N, C-alpha and C positions, 0 to 999 in steps of 0.2 A: 713294848717300854711300858712299864708301871706309870699310871698319872699320878703327879704329885697330890693334886688336891683329893683322890681317893682315900687319902691319909689324913686327914684334918687332927685327929688325937695323937699323930706318932710325936714323939720327944725327938729332936734331933742335935746330936750330939757332937760338937766341933773342936776338934783337938789344936791346941797352941802349944808353944814354947813361953816359959813364964818370965821372958823379958818385957820392959815397959813397950818397947816398940812391937814387940810380937802382938802383945796386946791389945793394943791401939789399932793394930791391923785385924786382928781378929773381931773385936767389935765391932768395928767397920764392916766387915762382911756379916755378921750377926744385923747387924741395924739394916743392911739392903736388904737381906733375904726377909728380916721380918717382916718389911715395909710390903716386899711381893708376896709374903705369904702368911697375912695376921693370922691365920687359924693354926698354924702350926707353930709349936715351941720350939726355941734354939738355946740349948744350954752349952756353956764353956768349958769345957775341962783342960786344966794345964800340966803340963809334963816338963821335966829339965832333961836335955840333950846332952851327948857327950861334949857337943861344942860349947854347952853352957858351964859343964863343971869342970873343963881343963882350960884354968885362964893363964899357965905360968910358961905355956909352951906355943910356941907359934905354928899358926892353924898350917902351914903348908907341911911342919912335921909331924902333926898329928895323923894325917890324912884325911881323906875328904870324901870317904865312901859313907854317906849319910850324916855325917857331923852333926848337923843341927836339924834331921830328919828320920832317923832310924828309930827311936822309940817314938814317934807318931806315929810312923808307918806301923810296928808291932802293933800299936792300940787298934788300928783299925785291922788289921789281918785277926787279932784276938776278938773283934766285934766288941771293942772297949769305947770307941769312937765310931762318928760317921764318914767325916773327913776331916781335912787338916788344913791349915790354912799356912802358906809358907813364904817367905820371901823367893820369888823366883828363882832368884840368884843361887839359892841355897841348895834348892832341889836339883840332887843328880838327873843327869839326861836318860839314865838308864835306870826306871824304878824296879822294884820287887814284883815279882809274878802275883798278877791276883790285883795288883793297883793301877790306877790311870790318872793321866794331869785331865781332870775334868773341866777346868776353867782356868781362865785367866782374865783379870780383872783389870780395868783402865790404868794405863801407867801413868806416876808421876813424872817428875824430871830424871830422866837415866844417867845425866850426869855425875861425875864426880866434883867433889867441891872444896876448897880450900876454906879451912878455920884456923885462925892466927892468934897468937898473943895479942895482947894490946900494944907492945912494944913494937908491933909490925904491922899496925894498923894501914901504915900508908905506902904499903907493899904490894907488889902483885907476885904470883908466882915466879913471874920470869925476872922480877929484880929483889927477890930474897938475897941478902949477902951469903958470900962465902961461907959455910959451916953452918948455915942456918939447921936446926933439928927438925926434921918432920916424921911424925910417927902415922905408921901406917899398918895395917896388919895383912895386905893384900899384895902378894908377890907380881900382881899384873900393875899395880900402881908404882908400885917400886921401880921395877925393869922400864915401865913409861918414862919416868919420871928420872930415872938415871940416865937415859939416854939424851933428854933433853936439856937436864941439869945436872950434871956430873958433879960440879961444887958445891950441892948441897947434902948433908948427911942425913942418912935414913934411920931410924929405932923402931922398932916392932911395939906395937901397943894393941892391947887386950882390953875385956872387959867391955860393959853395956856402953851408949851412948854417953850418959851421964859420968861413968866413970873415966870414960875418955877425956871429956870436955873439962872435968876436974882437974887431971893431971894436966892438961895445956896449960889451965888458969894459975895453976901452982909453979908453973916454970919446970916442967919436966920434958916439957917439948915446946919448940918455939911455933910449930903449925902443926895441924893435923891434915891430911887427907881422907873424907868421908862421902858417903853417898848423900848428893842433895834431897834423894827423895825420904831416906830416913829421917831426916833434921827438919824437913818440912812435914812430915807428917806426926811429930812429936811435938809439932808448934814452936820449933825452935830455926826456922827461915832467916831470924835476925843474925843467927850466928855464921849464916852463908858469907865470907867474906869477897869469895869469887867463885864461880861457876867455873871449871876447868873447861877450856876449847876442847872439842875432839881432836884438833888437830894435837896436841900435845897427851891427853891421854883417852882412848877409847875405852866404853864402859864395860862392865861385866854381860855377860850374857843373862840377860832376864833381868837386869837391875831396874828398880822403881814399878817392877810391876809384882802383884801377888800371884801365886797358884796355889789352886785348892786340887788336892789329892786325894781321891777316894777309892773305894772297893769298884772294880773293873766290872762286876756282875751287880751293882745296885741301880738300876736304871732310873728308880725313885728318885736318890738323891743326886745321879747323875742330871737329870731333867730339870730337876731343883735349881743346880747350878747354873744351868745354861742362860737362867734368867738373869745373872748378874756379869754375863763374860763380855768383854771388851773385842769385836772382831777384829779391829784395826791392831789393837795391842798382840792380840793372840799370833796373827799372821806374821807381824815382826820378831814375837818371841820363838814361835817355832822354826821360824830361818836361825834365830842364833842358838838355839838348843841343837836343830840339826848339825849345825856349821862344827859347835862344841864335840857333840858324840863322834860325828865323823872324824874328827881329831885325835879320837878318844883321849881327849883332856878334861881334867877335872875341874874343879871349882878353883880350889887353889891355884893353879897355874898360869901364868903370863899368857893370856887370852884375851883379845879384846875385841869390842864388835861396835858398830854402829850401823842405825836402820833407818832407812826415810822411807814415808809411805806416800805416793802423790796417786789419787786414785786407787788402780787396780795394777799400778805400778811401785814394786818392791826395789829398793836399792839397798845391800847389803854389803858394809867395809867390814874386814878382819886383819888381825895383826897375831902373831905370834914372834914373842921376841926372850930374848935371852935374859936372865936374872941382872946381868950385869949391865944390860941395856946396850952392848956392843953388836950384836947381832939380831937382825929380823927381817920378817917378810911381812908384806902387808899388800892386800888386792881388794879388789872391788867388783862384785857382781852386781847385776839388775835382771830382772825378768816380771812374770806376773806374781802379784801376790796369792794367786788360788795355788801356786806351786812353791811355796815358800819353802819347803822342807826340800825340794829339788834344789831349790838355789842355794841353801846351806850347804848342802852336800858340794855342789859346784864348786864353792868358793873353798872349801876344805880340802878340795883335791886338786884346786889350785896352788893352794898353798904349801901342800903336799910337794910336789914337784919343783916349789920354789925351795924347798929344805925345811918347813915346819918338823917334819919327824925327828930330823936331825937336832934341831933346838929342843924340842920335847924331849926327846931321849936323855939326851946331857944334864937336863934339868931334873927327869924323875932320878938319875945316877948319883946326881950332886945330895937330892934331899935325902936318899937312901943310904948317904955316906954320913947324913947330918952336916954336910957343910952348909 
């Protein structure tokens, strides 16, 4: 593997989506790498992805094969950028040939968060009145909340974080369910009204962590990125991604997870749930963090035996029909 310090004059090109949150995350990565390698120049190059450009269609109906990553991946393959910074939950579990997930950074709070309109400041998720309109673009959140709170109404919401919050404040929605990590990274922690407990909503695979993707044969970049990897987050997320990959589930299907790491002991909980919230399978496995991906595969097999495949097949059929 080529030593990073052997090329101090190299300019490293970092790829990023153009959204405010993506740039905050990418500039953080740039800053951490600059601290570790002050003699190397890091440049940020921005690109728009399909997911950024199509804002009038629900995410699940567009499809999730690289919705927020494909253009960045083409940039790496074409040697236009050296690596790309992703919200790990947006990165498909099967990457294009020639690319690799080289680094997973320390995770922010992976939980979902309730953000409410001013008129519901005295409510929690379980005390919102019947008919409250909640905005979410995630089938995973939608399905789990429908299961626990069938009296609430749900409405699709797209756009960047500021756009969604503006719609909430204007009264288009009574509440939103968003990733706590995104609000924290944008300095909007004060908008988090309630962190949703995992008993109500298991989070998305990789939520709260950043995944850095690069060319698999670029040893110099890979060794550079390892300087900012967080081993505990890596183990947790590799287990989650193996679980999702082995279920053949995409980013936009109702699959949720929760991981806990105590020393070298990793506990992984997963759920597969129908969009209407009526049918679900959920279980937990535990083992050594050093075998994180095996644990993910084990949990996927367990849920498959309990009926996960039938639930997912029905969801895919419904999405294809546009229902």
